[in-house]
C-alpha positions in Angstrom: -79.4 132.8 -58.8 -82.0 130.1 -58.4 -80.8 127.3 -56.4 -84.1 125.1 -56.8 -84.6 122.4 -59.4 -87.9 121.6 -61.1 -89.6 118.6 -61.7 -91.4 117.6 -65.0 -94.7 119.2 -64.0 -92.9 122.4 -63.1 -93.0 122.0 -59.2 -89.9 123.4 -57.5 -88.2 120.8 -55.7 -86.6 121.6 -52.0 -84.2 118.5 -51.7 -82.1 117.4 -54.7 -83.3 114.2 -55.6 -79.8 112.3 -55.0 -78.5 109.0 -56.0 -80.3 105.8 -56.9 -79.5 103.2 -54.1 -80.3 99.6 -53.3 -80.8 98.4 -49.8 -82.4 95.4 -48.0 -84.4 98.2 -45.8 -86.3 99.5 -48.8 -88.8 98.2 -51.4 -88.7 99.7 -54.8 -86.7 102.7 -55.7 -84.7 104.7 -53.0 -82.9 107.7 -53.7 -80.1 109.3 -51.2 -78.7 112.8 -51.1 -76.7 113.8 -48.0 -77.9 117.1 -46.8 -75.1 117.8 -44.3 -71.3 116.9 -44.1 -69.2 115.3 -41.5 -68.0 117.7 -38.6 -66.0 117.3 -35.5 -69.0 117.1 -32.9 -71.3 114.8 -34.8 -69.5 112.7 -37.2 -71.7 110.0 -37.7 -70.5 108.8 -41.3 -68.1 106.4 -41.2 
């Protein structure tokens, strides 16, 4: 099973695009996708 997605030009994407976000730290369009989940040792997400 191929876990990769492809963009409009047929190039393979390594990371998922994520969700469109708005934030004062970015100008223009920004996309967020969490690549790791919380764990008991390095729980940085509140």
